[in-house]
C-alpha positions in Angstrom: 9.8 18.2 30.4 6.5 19.4 28.9 7.9 20.0 25.3 9.5 16.5 25.5 6.0 14.9 26.7 4.3 16.8 23.7 7.1 15.5 21.3 6.5 11.9 22.6 2.8 12.3 22.3 3.0 13.6 18.8 5.4 10.6 17.9 2.9 8.1 19.4 0.1 9.7 17.6 1.6 9.8 14.3 2.6 6.0 14.9 -0.9 5.0 15.3 -2.0 6.9 12.5 0.6 5.4 10.3 -0.4 2.0 11.5 -4.1 2.6 10.5 -3.2 3.6 6.9 -1.2 0.7 6.5 -3.9 -1.8 7.9 -6.2 -0.1 5.0 -4.0 -0.6 2.3 -2.8 -4.0 3.9 -5.2 -5.3 6.4 -3.5 -7.7 9.2 -5.4 -10.8 7.6 -4.4 -13.9 5.8 -4.8 -13.9 2.1 -6.3 -17.2 1.9 -8.7 -17.4 4.7 -9.1 -13.7 5.8 -8.3 -14.7 9.4 -6.5 -12.3 11.7 -2.8 -12.5 11.8 -2.4 -10.6 15.1 -0.6 -12.7 18.0 0.0 -15.3 15.8 3.4 -17.3 16.4 5.3 -19.6 14.1 8.8 -21.2 13.4 11.3 -19.8 11.0 9.5 -21.4 7.9 6.2 -19.8 8.9 7.9 -16.5 9.8 8.6 -16.3 6.1 5.0 -15.6 5.3 3.6 -14.6 9.0 6.4 -11.4 9.4 5.1 -9.9 5.9 1.3 -10.5 6.9 0.6 -12.6 4.3 -0.6 -16.2 5.7 -1.8 -17.3 8.7 -0.5 -20.7 10.3 -3.0 -22.8 9.2 -2.9 -21.8 5.7 1.0 -21.6 5.8 1.2 -25.4 7.4 -0.2 -26.4 4.4 2.7 -25.5 2.1 4.6 -28.8 2.0 7.2 -29.6 -0.5 6.9 -32.2 -3.3 8.6 -35.3 -1.9 9.1 -38.7 -3.5 10.6 -40.4 -6.6 10.8 -38.2 -9.5 12.4 -37.9 -12.9 16.0 -36.1 -12.3 15.4 -34.3 -15.6 12.2 -32.5 -15.6 11.2 -33.4 -12.0 7.7 -35.2 -13.1 7.0 -37.1 -9.7 6.8 -40.8 -10.3 4.1 -42.8 -8.8 6.2 -45.1 -7.3 9.9 -45.0 -5.5 10.6 -48.3 -7.4 10.8 -46.2 -10.7 14.3 -45.1 -9.2 15.1 -48.0 -7.0 17.4 -49.7 -9.6 18.2 -46.9 -11.8 18.6 -43.6 -10.1 18.9 -41.9 -13.5 15.9 -43.2 -14.9 14.1 -40.5 -16.8 10.2 -40.2 -17.4 8.7 -41.0 -20.9 8.5 -37.4 -22.2 12.0 -37.0 -21.1 13.3 -40.4 -22.8 11.3 -39.5 -26.4 12.0 -35.5 -26.3 14.8 -34.5 -24.0 14.7 -31.3 -22.8 17.6 -28.7 -23.6 17.9 -27.8 -19.8 19.8 -30.0 -17.8 17.5 -30.0 -14.7 14.4 -28.7 -13.2 13.7 -27.6 -9.9 10.1 -27.4 -8.9 9.7 -27.9 -5.2 6.0 -27.3 -4.4 2.4 -28.6 -5.7 0.3 -25.7 -6.9 -2.6 -25.9 -4.7 -4.4 -24.0 -1.8 -2.0 -21.4 -0.1 0.6 -21.2 -3.0 -1.8 -21.2 -5.8 -3.8 -18.4 -4.4 -0.8 -16.6 -3.8 0.2 -16.8 -7.2 -2.9 -16.0 -8.4 -3.0 -12.5 -6.5 0.7 -12.0 -7.3 -0.2 -12.4 -11.4 -3.9 -10.7 -11.6 -4.3 -8.8 -8.1 -0.6 -7.0 -8.4 0.4 -8.5 -4.8 3.9 -7.9 -5.3 4.6 -8.2 -1.6 4.2 -11.9 -2.0 7.5 -11.9 -3.9 9.8 -11.9 -1.2 8.0 -14.8 0.6 8.2 -16.7 -2.8 11.9 -15.8 -3.2 12.4 -17.4 0.3 11.0 -20.8 -0.4 13.2 -20.9 -3.4 16.7 -19.6 -1.8 17.5 -23.5 -0.2 16.3 -25.3 -3.0 18.6 -23.2 -5.1 21.8 -23.5 -3.0 23.2 -26.3 -4.2 23.0 -25.2 -8.0 25.9 -23.8 -9.7 24.8 -21.1 -12.1 26.4 -17.9 -13.4 23.4 -15.7 -14.7 19.7 -15.4 -13.9 17.1 -15.0 -16.6 13.5 -15.0 -16.8 11.0 -16.5 -18.9 9.7 -12.9 -20.8 6.1 -12.1 -21.7 5.2 -10.6 -25.1 5.5 -7.1 -25.0 1.3 -6.9 -25.4 0.8 -8.9 -22.4 3.4 -7.2 -20.5 1.8 -3.7 -21.2 -1.7 -5.2 -20.2 -0.4 -6.5 -16.7 2.4 -3.9 -16.3 4.6 -6.4 -14.8 6.3 -9.8 -15.2 5.8 -11.8 -12.1 8.8 -14.3 -13.3 11.2 -11.3 -13.6 10.2 -10.1 -10.2 11.2 -13.7 -9.4 14.4 -13.8 -11.1 15.1 -10.2 -9.5 14.8 -11.7 -6.1 16.8 -14.7 -6.9 19.7 -12.8 -8.3 20.1 -10.3 -5.8 20.3 -13.0 -3.1 22.5 -15.1 -4.7 24.7 -11.8 -6.0 24.3 -12.7 -9.6 23.7 -10.8 -12.9 20.1 -10.7 -14.0 19.9 -10.5 -18.2 17.0 -8.4 -18.8 15.6 -7.8 -22.3 18.3 -10.8 -23.6 15.4 -13.3 -24.1 12.2 -12.0 -25.8 9.0 -13.3 -26.4 8.9 -12.7 -30.3 5.5 -14.6 -30.7 2.1 -13.7 -29.1 1.1 -16.8 -27.6 -2.3 -18.0 -26.4 -2.5 -18.5 -22.6 -1.4 -22.3 -21.7 -4.1 -22.5 -19.3 -6.5 -25.4 -20.5 -4.1 -26.7 -23.6 -3.1 -30.0 -23.9 0.3 -31.3 -23.7 0.3 -31.4 -27.6 -1.2 -27.7 -27.7 1.1 -26.3 -25.4 4.2 -27.2 -27.2 2.8 -26.2 -30.4 1.8 -22.8 -28.9 4.9 -21.9 -27.7 7.3 -23.3 -30.5 9.7 -20.9 -31.7 8.2 -18.3 -29.3 11.6 -16.9 -27.9 14.5 -15.5 -29.3 17.8 -14.2 -27.9 19.0 -10.8 -29.1 22.1 -10.8 -27.1 23.9 -14.1 -27.5 27.1 -12.6 -26.0 25.6 -12.3 -22.7 24.7 -16.1 -22.6 27.5 -17.6 -24.7 29.4 -20.2 -22.3 27.1 -19.4 -19.2 25.5 -21.5 -16.8 21.9 -20.0 -16.6 19.0 -20.4 -14.4 15.9 -19.7 -16.2 12.8 -19.1 -13.8 9.0 -19.2 -14.3 6.1 -19.1 -11.8 4.1 -22.1 -12.4 5.7 -25.6 -14.4 2.7 -27.7 -15.6 4.1 -29.4 -18.9 7.4 -27.7 -19.3 6.7 -26.5 -22.6 7.4 -22.9 -21.8 10.4 -23.8 -20.1 11.9 -26.0 -22.9 11.3 -23.6 -25.7 13.2 -21.0 -23.4 15.8 -23.4 -23.1 16.3 -24.5 -26.6 16.7 -20.5 -27.8 19.4 -20.1 -24.7 21.4 -23.4 -25.7 21.5 -22.3 -29.3 22.8 -18.9 -29.0 25.7 -20.5 -27.0 25.0 -21.0 -23.0 26.6 -23.6 -21.4 23.9 -25.4 -19.4 20.3 -23.9 -18.5 18.9 -25.2 -15.3 15.0 -24.0 -14.8 13.0 -23.4 -12.0 9.6 -22.6 -11.2 7.9 -22.2 -7.6 5.2 -24.6 -8.1 4.2 -27.4 -10.3 0.8 -28.2 -11.7 -0.5 -31.6 -11.3 -1.7 -32.9 -14.9 -5.2 -34.6 -14.8 
C-alpha cells in the first residue's frame, strides 16, 4: 500500500516536472498576442490551433477564408462578383495574356494577421509545430482535387544550408501523408540562386525566377497529376516557373497550392 502511494507520488511529481519543462520550451501562450491559452474553449476549427497550444480564440477567429469571385485559373480575387456572373470561366488579365502552365491554383487564406505571423514564425524562428496546424487548414480545400504525387517548391542549396529546412517541403510532407500520396523529394531543383521575392515588382519577380528550376528525375513526373506546394502566393511567379519545368518534363497536370495569398498593392 505504501509502495503504491509512493509510486503514484513519484509519477505525479514527474508529470508536474515534465509539464513545467514543456511550458518553458513552449509557453502556453498565443503566438500572436501572448494571451494565455489556459481554459480556452473552441469549436472544431478553433481546436486545430488551440489543441496544439498555438493561438488564442480571438486571434484564431481572424483566420477567414478568401471568399467571392476569383480567377478560376490562378485564384486572383476579382473586385466584383459580376466578373463571373455571365462567364464562370472568365480569366483574369494576367492569365489571358500569360497562361500559366498549372491548371489551377488553390490559395484559400489571406496573408494577414494570425496566419502571416504564423508563417513568419515558421520560416524565420523555426516554429515547426505550426506545420500540423497549417496542413489541417489545407486538407479540406484539397479533398476535391485529384492528384497522384506531391512536390514542394525547393530552396536553393545555399539558402537551404542557411535556413536548415524548407517550410514548403514540411507542408508537402504533411499533405502527402494525409492523402497517402508519394512525396517527390530532390526531383525539382532550384538551380538558380534567386533574390528574395519580397519587395520586387511583378515584372521583376518573373525575371528573378526565370529558368530557376530543373527536373532531374523526369521519369517520376511523367504522366502524373502533380500537386505543387509553396507557403505564400503573391504574383505566382515562382509557382508558374516551377509548373513550367514540370510540364516540360512530361507531367500530365500541375495544380498549385499555398496556405496564403498576399494582396498586391
